[in-house]
C-alpha positions as semicolon CSV with decimal commas, in nm:
position;residue;x (nm);y (nm);z (nm)
1;W;1,332;6,882;-2,825
2;K;1,296;6,670;-2,512
3;R;0,984;6,856;-2,395
4;V;0,829;6,831;-2,737
5;A;0,918;6,464;-2,780
6;N;0,772;6,383;-2,439
7;W;0,451;6,575;-2,517
8;E;0,506;6,812;-2,225
9;M;0,425;7,105;-2,453
10;V;0,070;7,046;-2,569
11;W;-0,179;7,329;-2,635
12;G;-0,474;7,166;-2,804
13;P;-0,587;6,910;-3,063
14;G;-0,501;7,128;-3,366
15;N;-0,164;7,208;-3,226
16;I;-0,098;6,847;-3,135
17;R;-0,146;6,755;-3,501
18;E;0,082;7,037;-3,616
19;L;0,340;6,946;-3,354
20;G;0,324;6,580;-3,456
21;E;0,370;6,663;-3,822
22;T;0,665;6,890;-3,738
23;I;0,832;6,620;-3,532
24;A;0,775;6,371;-3,818
25;R;0,916;6,608;-4,077
26;L;1,233;6,643;-3,871
27;A;1,261;6,269;-3,805
28;E;1,200;6,158;-4,164
29;R;1,487;6,362;-4,303
30;P;1,781;6,145;-4,415
31;E;2,024;6,337;-4,196
32;C;1,824;6,277;-3,880
33;P;2,032;6,067;-3,635
34;P;1,875;5,728;-3,564
35;P;1,838;5,787;-3,187
36;Q;1,638;6,105;-3,252
37;R;1,425;5,925;-3,513
38;V;1,344;5,660;-3,255
39;Q;1,267;5,927;-2,994
40;A;1,034;6,101;-3,241
41;A;0,860;5,770;-3,325
42;E;0,811;5,696;-2,955
43;A;0,666;6,042;-2,899
44;L;0,429;6,016;-3,194
45;L;0,320;5,664;-3,099
46;V;0,141;5,808;-2,795
47;A;-0,108;5,993;-3,018
48;A;-0,116;5,751;-3,312
49;N;-0,494;5,702;-3,275
50;Q;-0,529;6,039;-3,453
51;L;-0,510;5,973;-3,823
52;T;-0,298;6,283;-3,892
53;I;-0,040;6,164;-3,639
54;A;-0,057;5,806;-3,768
55;R;0,014;5,924;-4,122
56;A;0,311;6,130;-3,999
57;L;0,436;5,833;-3,798
58;A;0,421;5,609;-4,104
59;R;0,651;5,852;-4,285
60;V;0,902;5,827;-4,001
61;F;0,896;5,446;-4,019
62;I;0,934;5,450;-4,397
63;S;1,239;5,676;-4,379
64;G;1,431;5,477;-4,114
65;S;1,542;5,126;-4,041
66;G;1,656;4,921;-3,747
67;T;1,521;4,649;-3,524
68;Y;1,376;4,875;-3,257
69;L;1,217;5,110;-3,513
70;S;1,061;4,803;-3,683
71;T;0,925;4,691;-3,346
72;L;0,769;5,035;-3,296
73;A;0,624;5,019;-3,647
74;G;0,467;4,685;-3,568
75;R;0,324;4,820;-3,246
76;A;0,178;5,125;-3,422
77;T;0,034;4,903;-3,697
78;A;-0,123;4,665;-3,445
79;R;-0,284;4,963;-3,268
80;L;-0,419;5,106;-3,596
81;V;-0,556;4,763;-3,695
82;Q;-0,720;4,720;-3,354
83;L;-0,887;5,065;-3,367
84;A;-1,004;5,013;-3,724
85;A;-1,149;4,671;-3,643
86;E;-1,333;4,817;-3,342
87;D;-1,492;5,093;-3,555
88;Y;-1,310;5,357;-3,353
89;Y;-1,312;5,598;-3,646
90;A;-1,622;5,787;-3,762
91;D;-1,782;5,727;-4,097
92;D;-1,645;6,054;-4,235
93;E;-1,294;5,948;-4,139
94;R;-1,297;5,617;-4,330
95;A;-1,141;5,753;-4,653
96;D;-0,854;5,895;-4,449
97;L;-0,831;5,569;-4,255
98;V;-0,792;5,366;-4,574
99;E;-0,518;5,603;-4,695
100;V;-0,334;5,577;-4,361
101;M;-0,360;5,198;-4,369
102;V;-0,211;5,203;-4,720
103;D;0,068;5,422;-4,582
104;F;0,135;5,157;-4,319
105;L;0,150;4,889;-4,587
106;T;0,442;5,076;-4,746
107;I;0,654;5,053;-4,428
108;P;0,940;4,815;-4,519
109;D;0,952;4,622;-4,190
110;L;0,678;4,580;-3,931
111;G;0,881;4,373;-3,690
112;K;0,823;4,012;-3,584
113;E;0,453;4,012;-3,678
114;D;0,512;4,164;-4,025
115;V;0,317;3,913;-4,233
116;H;0,032;3,886;-3,989
117;L;-0,006;4,266;-3,962
118;R;0,006;4,307;-4,339
119;R;-0,267;4,046;-4,380
120;R;-0,484;4,226;-4,123
121;L;-0,426;4,562;-4,293
122;I;-0,516;4,416;-4,631
123;N;-0,830;4,255;-4,496
124;L;-0,942;4,581;-4,333
125;I;-0,864;4,780;-4,649
126;A;-1,062;4,526;-4,855
127;N;-1,356;4,556;-4,619
128;L;-1,347;4,936;-4,657
129;Q;-1,289;4,934;-5,031
130;Q;-1,594;5,155;-5,095
131;H;-1,413;5,430;-4,899
132;A;-1,084;5,399;-5,092
133;T;-0,984;5,718;-5,267
134;A;-0,829;5,719;-5,613
135;R;-0,493;5,792;-5,453
136;A;-0,526;5,491;-5,224
137;R;-0,628;5,263;-5,511
138;L;-0,334;5,379;-5,724
139;R;-0,088;5,312;-5,440
140;L;-0,247;4,969;-5,378
141;R;-0,205;4,875;-5,743
142;Y;0,163;4,956;-5,715
143;L;0,199;4,768;-5,382
144;R;0,018;4,459;-5,513
145;E;0,312;4,381;-5,740
146;T;0,539;4,341;-5,438
147;M;0,307;4,109;-5,242
148;D;0,265;3,734;-5,243
149;P;-0,025;3,598;-5,456
150;G;-0,257;3,534;-5,160
151;M;-0,241;3,897;-5,051
152;Q;-0,265;4,020;-5,414
153;D;-0,599;3,842;-5,458
154;R;-0,757;4,038;-5,166
155;L;-0,668;4,362;-5,340
156;E;-0,779;4,265;-5,688
157;W;-1,046;4,540;-5,680
158;A;-0,793;4,820;-5,651
């Protein structure tokens, strides 16, 4: 576990994604001990610029709680927002990017910068609305009901 969590065992991009998803599946299980969930989140955070890994990481954050895990969630969200704002992702990745950003919106606690990060995510999603899949739009409609009115207005198109 330690070698996997520290990314010492890496064979290639495809395997990195599979390894990341496997780590996330283990960490998102309810019976996963909190220290191992944190260790998995820290390990996945290293490669969170890959959308597959970011999506897996969001599932880990959704399944756990705690101050440090929320801090990591905020850090991962800030990185995703930064990369999206800098057009890091290719045009053919934008539909996946929108879905991953919606996944990050479902994380219960994004740490100290929670409101700010959610606003940034919503603004980026709104700017990429033409790339939003039906699945992303459906999830956004559900999430809108839990948001304050100012944020709801930005997602009126969903």
